[in-house]
C-alpha positions as CSV (number, residue, x, y, z in Angstrom):
1,M,0.0,-0.1,0.0
2,D,2.8,2.4,0.9
3,I,4.6,1.5,-2.4
4,R,1.3,2.6,-4.5
5,Q,0.7,5.6,-2.7
6,D,4.6,6.7,-2.9
7,L,3.8,6.3,-6.9
8,I,1.0,8.1,-7.1
9,N,2.6,11.1,-4.8
10,A,5.6,10.7,-7.4
11,D,2.7,11.1,-10.4
12,R,1.3,14.2,-8.7
13,R,4.8,15.8,-8.4
14,A,5.8,14.9,-12.0
15,K,2.3,16.6,-13.3
16,R,2.8,19.9,-11.3
17,I,6.5,20.1,-12.6
18,C,5.5,19.8,-16.1
19,E,2.6,22.4,-15.6
20,T,4.6,25.2,-13.3
21,E,8.6,24.3,-14.1
22,R,9.3,22.8,-17.5
23,N,6.7,23.8,-19.6
24,L,5.7,20.5,-20.8
25,D,1.8,18.9,-21.0
26,Y,1.4,16.1,-18.7
27,V,-0.6,13.3,-20.4
28,G,-0.7,10.5,-17.6
29,A,0.9,7.0,-16.7
30,F,4.3,9.1,-16.4
31,Q,4.2,10.4,-20.3
32,Y,5.3,13.8,-21.0
33,K,4.6,15.7,-24.3
34,A,6.8,18.6,-25.7
35,T,4.8,21.2,-27.3
36,I,6.3,23.9,-29.6
37,R,4.2,26.5,-31.1
38,R,6.3,29.5,-33.1
39,R,5.1,32.1,-35.5
40,G,6.4,30.8,-38.8
41,F,6.7,27.1,-37.9
42,S,4.5,24.3,-38.1
43,T,3.5,23.0,-34.8
44,A,5.6,20.6,-33.7
45,S,5.0,17.9,-30.7
46,K,6.6,14.8,-29.2
47,T,5.7,12.1,-26.5
48,F,8.3,10.9,-24.1
49,D,8.4,8.5,-20.7
50,D,11.1,10.8,-19.5
51,V,10.9,14.2,-18.4
52,D,14.3,15.5,-19.0
53,A,14.3,13.8,-22.5
54,A,11.1,15.9,-23.4
55,C,12.8,18.6,-22.1
56,D,16.0,18.1,-23.9
57,W,13.7,17.7,-27.4
58,R,11.9,20.5,-26.9
59,N,15.0,23.1,-26.2
60,R,16.9,21.4,-29.4
61,K,13.9,22.2,-31.6
62,L,13.6,25.8,-30.6
63,H,17.5,26.3,-30.7
64,E,17.4,24.9,-34.0
65,M,14.3,27.5,-35.0
66,N,16.3,30.1,-33.5
67,S,19.5,29.2,-35.5
68,G,17.6,28.9,-39.0
69,Q,18.6,24.8,-38.7
70,Y,15.0,23.6,-37.8
71,V,13.4,21.4,-40.6
72,D,10.0,20.3,-40.1
73,E,10.3,15.8,-40.3
74,R,6.6,15.5,-40.6
75,A,6.9,14.6,-44.2
76,A,9.0,12.0,-43.6
77,K,7.0,9.8,-41.0
78,T,4.2,9.9,-44.3
79,T,6.6,9.4,-47.3
80,T,8.0,5.6,-47.9
81,L,11.0,5.0,-49.8
82,A,8.9,3.4,-52.3
83,S,7.2,6.9,-53.2
84,I,10.6,8.7,-53.6
85,L,12.4,6.4,-55.5
86,K,9.3,6.5,-58.3
87,R,8.9,10.0,-58.0
88,Y,13.0,10.0,-58.8
89,A,12.4,7.9,-61.7
90,K,9.7,9.8,-63.3
91,E,11.1,13.4,-62.4
92,V,15.0,13.4,-62.1
93,A,15.9,10.0,-64.2
94,P,15.3,11.6,-67.8
95,L,16.9,14.9,-66.8
96,I,20.0,12.7,-65.9
97,T,21.1,12.1,-69.3
98,S,19.4,12.4,-72.9
99,R,20.6,9.2,-73.8
100,E,16.8,7.4,-73.4
101,K,18.5,3.6,-73.2
102,Y,20.1,5.0,-69.7
103,A,17.4,6.7,-68.3
104,R,15.2,3.6,-69.0
105,Q,17.5,1.6,-67.3
106,L,17.4,3.5,-64.1
107,S,14.4,3.9,-64.2
108,S,13.4,0.1,-64.0
109,K,16.2,-0.4,-61.5
110,L,14.3,2.1,-58.9
111,H,11.2,0.5,-59.7
112,K,12.4,-2.5,-59.0
113,I,13.9,-1.7,-55.7
114,A,10.6,0.1,-54.6
115,D,8.7,-3.4,-55.1
116,R,10.7,-5.1,-52.5
117,P,10.0,-4.9,-48.7
118,I,12.2,-1.9,-48.1
119,G,10.1,0.2,-50.1
120,D,7.4,0.2,-47.6
121,V,9.1,1.6,-44.7
122,L,8.8,5.3,-43.9
123,L,11.7,7.4,-44.4
124,A,11.0,8.6,-40.9
125,E,11.6,4.7,-39.8
126,L,14.5,3.7,-42.0
127,A,17.5,2.5,-40.5
128,P,20.4,0.4,-41.2
129,A,18.6,-2.6,-40.2
130,H,16.2,-2.6,-43.1
131,L,18.9,-2.2,-45.2
132,Q,20.7,-5.3,-44.3
133,A,17.9,-7.1,-44.8
134,F,17.8,-5.7,-48.3
135,R,21.2,-6.4,-48.8
136,D,21.1,-10.2,-47.6
137,E,18.2,-10.5,-49.8
138,R,19.6,-9.3,-52.9
139,K,23.1,-10.8,-52.5
140,Q,21.5,-14.2,-53.0
141,E,20.6,-12.8,-56.6
142,V,23.1,-10.6,-57.9
143,R,26.7,-9.8,-58.1
144,R,28.8,-7.6,-55.6
145,K,28.8,-5.0,-58.5
146,T,25.2,-4.8,-59.0
147,L,24.3,-5.1,-55.0
148,K,26.6,-2.0,-55.0
149,E,24.8,-0.3,-57.7
150,D,21.3,-0.4,-55.9
151,L,22.6,0.8,-52.5
152,S,24.3,3.7,-54.0
153,E,20.9,4.6,-56.0
154,I,19.1,4.2,-53.0
155,S,21.5,6.8,-51.0
156,R,21.3,9.1,-54.4
157,V,17.8,9.3,-54.1
158,I,17.8,9.8,-50.5
159,E,19.7,12.3,-50.7
160,Y,18.4,14.3,-53.7
161,A,14.9,13.8,-51.6
162,R,16.7,15.6,-48.4
163,F,18.2,18.6,-50.5
164,E,15.7,19.1,-53.0
165,W,12.5,18.0,-51.7
166,H,13.1,19.3,-48.6
167,L,12.0,15.9,-46.6
168,S,14.1,15.5,-43.4
169,M,15.2,12.2,-41.8
170,P,15.8,12.1,-38.2
171,Q,19.1,10.5,-38.6
172,G,20.1,11.5,-41.6
173,N,21.0,9.3,-44.8
174,P,21.6,5.7,-42.6
175,V,23.0,4.5,-46.2
176,N,26.6,3.5,-45.9
177,V,27.4,1.8,-48.9
178,K,31.3,0.7,-47.9
179,L,29.9,-0.2,-44.6
180,L,27.4,-2.7,-46.0
181,L,29.4,-4.1,-48.2
182,K,32.6,-4.8,-46.1
183,H,31.8,-8.2,-45.4
184,I,30.9,-9.7,-48.9
185,P,33.9,-11.0,-50.8
186,N,34.5,-9.3,-53.9
187,D,33.2,-11.7,-56.7
188,R,34.3,-9.7,-59.5
189,V,35.4,-11.7,-62.6
190,E,39.0,-9.9,-63.7
191,R,39.6,-9.4,-67.0
192,K,42.6,-10.6,-68.7
193,P,44.4,-9.9,-71.6
194,I,45.2,-12.6,-74.2
195,R,48.9,-13.2,-73.9
196,S,49.0,-16.3,-76.3
197,D,49.3,-15.8,-80.3
198,S,48.1,-18.8,-80.9
199,L,44.9,-18.0,-78.9
200,I,44.4,-14.9,-80.8
201,E,44.8,-16.5,-83.8
202,K,42.2,-19.1,-82.7
203,L,39.8,-16.4,-81.8
204,L,40.2,-15.1,-85.6
205,I,39.5,-18.2,-86.8
206,A,36.4,-18.3,-84.9
207,C,34.9,-15.2,-85.8
208,G,35.6,-15.7,-89.2
209,K,33.4,-18.7,-89.4
210,Y,30.7,-16.8,-88.0
211,G,28.0,-15.9,-90.2
212,D,27.9,-12.3,-90.3
213,G,29.9,-11.6,-94.0
214,H,32.9,-11.6,-91.4
215,S,32.2,-8.5,-89.8
216,L,32.8,-9.8,-86.9
217,K,36.4,-11.1,-87.3
218,D,37.4,-7.8,-88.8
219,L,35.8,-5.8,-85.7
220,V,37.8,-8.0,-83.3
221,E,40.7,-7.6,-85.4
222,L,40.6,-4.0,-85.2
223,G,39.9,-4.3,-81.9
224,L,43.1,-5.9,-81.2
225,E,44.7,-3.5,-83.2
226,T,43.3,0.1,-81.7
227,G,42.1,-1.0,-78.0
228,M,38.8,0.8,-79.2
229,R,36.1,0.6,-77.1
230,R,32.9,-1.8,-77.9
231,T,30.9,1.2,-78.3
232,Q,33.5,3.1,-80.5
233,L,34.0,0.1,-82.8
234,V,30.2,-0.3,-83.2
235,E,29.8,3.7,-84.1
236,L,33.2,3.8,-86.0
237,L,32.1,6.1,-89.3
238,W,34.3,6.2,-92.5
239,E,33.9,9.9,-92.7
240,N,35.8,10.0,-89.5
241,I,38.8,7.8,-90.7
242,F,41.7,9.0,-92.5
243,L,43.8,6.2,-93.9
244,D,46.4,8.2,-95.1
245,E,47.2,9.9,-91.8
246,K,46.5,7.0,-90.0
247,I,44.3,8.8,-87.7
248,A,40.6,7.8,-86.6
249,Y,38.5,9.9,-84.6
250,V,36.1,7.6,-82.2
251,I,33.4,9.2,-80.2
252,N,33.5,9.2,-76.3
253,K,30.9,9.5,-74.1
254,D,30.2,9.8,-70.7
255,R,27.3,7.3,-69.7
256,R,25.8,9.4,-67.1
257,S,26.0,12.6,-69.0
258,D,25.5,14.5,-72.2
259,G,29.1,14.9,-73.0
260,Q,30.7,14.0,-75.9
261,A,33.8,14.6,-78.1
262,L,35.8,13.0,-81.2
263,V,39.0,11.9,-80.0
264,G,41.8,10.8,-82.4
265,I,43.1,7.7,-82.1
266,P,46.7,6.8,-83.8
267,L,46.1,3.9,-86.4
268,L,49.1,1.3,-86.3
269,P,50.1,-0.6,-89.9
270,K,48.0,-3.7,-88.8
271,A,44.9,-1.7,-88.2
272,V,45.0,0.0,-91.2
273,D,45.6,-3.1,-93.2
274,V,42.0,-4.1,-91.5
275,L,40.5,-1.1,-92.5
276,R,41.7,-1.6,-96.2
277,R,40.9,-5.1,-96.7
278,I,37.1,-4.0,-95.4
279,G,37.1,-1.6,-98.2
280,E,37.2,2.1,-97.4
281,K,34.0,4.2,-98.3
282,N,33.6,8.2,-98.2
283,S,31.0,7.6,-95.5
284,G,28.6,5.4,-93.2
285,K,29.3,2.6,-91.0
286,V,32.3,0.3,-91.0
287,F,30.2,-2.5,-89.1
288,I,27.0,-3.8,-89.4
289,Y,26.4,-4.1,-85.7
290,N,23.6,-1.7,-84.7
291,D,24.3,-2.1,-80.7
292,P,27.4,-2.7,-78.9
293,S,24.9,-5.7,-77.1
294,S,24.8,-7.8,-80.6
295,V,28.7,-7.6,-80.6
296,T,28.7,-9.3,-77.0
297,K,26.0,-11.6,-78.3
298,A,28.0,-12.7,-81.5
299,M,31.4,-13.3,-79.0
300,S,29.0,-15.0,-76.6
301,R,27.9,-17.7,-79.4
302,V,31.6,-17.8,-80.8
303,R,32.6,-18.9,-77.5
304,L,29.5,-21.6,-77.3
305,R,30.7,-23.1,-80.6
306,N,34.4,-23.4,-79.5
307,K,34.3,-24.7,-75.5
308,D,37.1,-27.1,-76.3
309,I,39.6,-24.4,-76.3
310,P,41.2,-23.6,-73.2
311,D,40.7,-19.9,-71.7
312,F,38.3,-19.3,-74.5
313,E,35.4,-18.8,-72.3
314,L,37.0,-15.6,-70.7
315,I,37.1,-13.6,-74.1
316,T,34.6,-10.5,-74.4
317,P,35.2,-7.6,-76.6
318,H,36.6,-5.8,-73.4
319,V,39.4,-8.4,-73.3
320,L,40.4,-6.6,-76.7
321,R,41.3,-3.4,-75.2
322,H,43.2,-5.2,-72.6
323,T,44.9,-7.2,-74.8
324,M,46.0,-4.4,-76.9
325,I,47.5,-2.0,-73.6
326,H,49.1,-5.1,-72.5
327,K,51.0,-5.2,-76.1
328,M,51.7,-1.9,-75.8
329,K,53.5,-2.5,-71.8
330,K,55.4,-5.5,-73.2
331,Q,56.8,-3.1,-76.0
332,G,57.9,-0.6,-73.4
333,V,55.4,1.8,-74.9
334,P,55.6,4.8,-72.8
335,S,52.7,5.5,-70.6
336,E,51.9,9.2,-71.9
337,I,51.8,7.7,-75.4
338,A,50.0,4.5,-74.5
339,K,47.3,6.7,-73.0
340,V,46.7,8.7,-76.2
341,V,46.1,5.5,-78.3
342,T,43.8,4.5,-75.3
343,G,41.8,7.2,-74.5
344,H,42.6,7.2,-70.7
345,K,42.8,10.8,-68.8
346,T,44.6,9.4,-65.9
347,D,47.4,6.9,-65.1
348,Q,45.4,5.2,-62.5
349,M,43.1,4.0,-64.9
350,H,45.5,3.1,-67.0
351,N,47.7,0.9,-65.0
352,H,44.2,-0.8,-64.2
353,Y,44.7,-2.5,-68.1
354,G,46.8,-5.5,-69.2
355,K,48.8,-5.7,-66.0
356,L,52.4,-7.0,-66.8
357,T,53.2,-10.6,-65.2
358,A,56.4,-12.0,-64.1
359,E,56.6,-14.1,-67.3
360,D,55.8,-11.1,-69.2
361,V,59.1,-9.0,-67.5
362,V,61.5,-12.1,-67.9
363,E,60.2,-12.2,-71.5
364,M,61.3,-8.6,-71.6
365,I,64.7,-8.7,-69.9
366,G,65.5,-11.4,-72.2
367,Q,64.7,-9.3,-75.6
368,K,66.6,-6.7,-74.5
369,E,69.6,-9.1,-73.7
370,G,69.4,-10.9,-76.6
């Protein structure tokens, strides 16, 4: 009985303190409601189980209002992650680039994320635990690279919503891509250059048998001699090729932006021979392919037909570029000259390609001694 009376007395004291000293509303059962009404701001209120916590919250919000840092969090309590992902896909994705294909891909990715359970979470409640659940579910379906892209897109959309749509989140942006991927092993397939001349010869023979008028063989051979990217080979135009000057101009594009420019690439003698063999024209496309993905599919079919050839399954269109750069490094071509051929802007990116092995170095030293 004494304990019950003590609780009643403590409850009365708490109510009296709220009304007279703390300027809080007592809502019963040891619950304290802090309410702020200021001209120029929407009414803000929150209920706490501890009187000190309620008071601290009220003082912090008043300080934010006085210092101009206050942001209304009510919208985040009624807005789901799915809603901002879909809004971003509709309003922002088409503006990122004029390339309709990339905008469609981004929009599709955002809608697929929105349809998952994480999409139903309110922004005000979104926490690392939700992202960990999304990560654990998604990593069973895709490679680490795709998972990283998904998490990065979620983070990017949240940042845009916070600063452009003024959706304030109590804990800020909860997406930490680096931390979420910390314990997921890197499953990236390393692209290695073709180091064997005999394998290159087998590749060209196999591509020559592919039924597209020998265009695939010519494209692969030109890729091996110039280091052009898949897209550059497909979009190569005769009006941008000057065989007498031994220069071809290709388009450099930024995947996300609209920026593009013609960049000159020197043509080595074998590359000139390939182009002359194809048959020089005044204008038009050099190759019959309309889309870079069709080149990838064609090479995939060639690989399937030649499963018995060792290492053949690892050859992709981008491996041709690695092979060309590896060849230049073995020949001792200075990086400043090699970067003119490859179009790389930095040594860091250039060094990522065609890495030399101990066997390569031994062979290079042997050639110099001989």
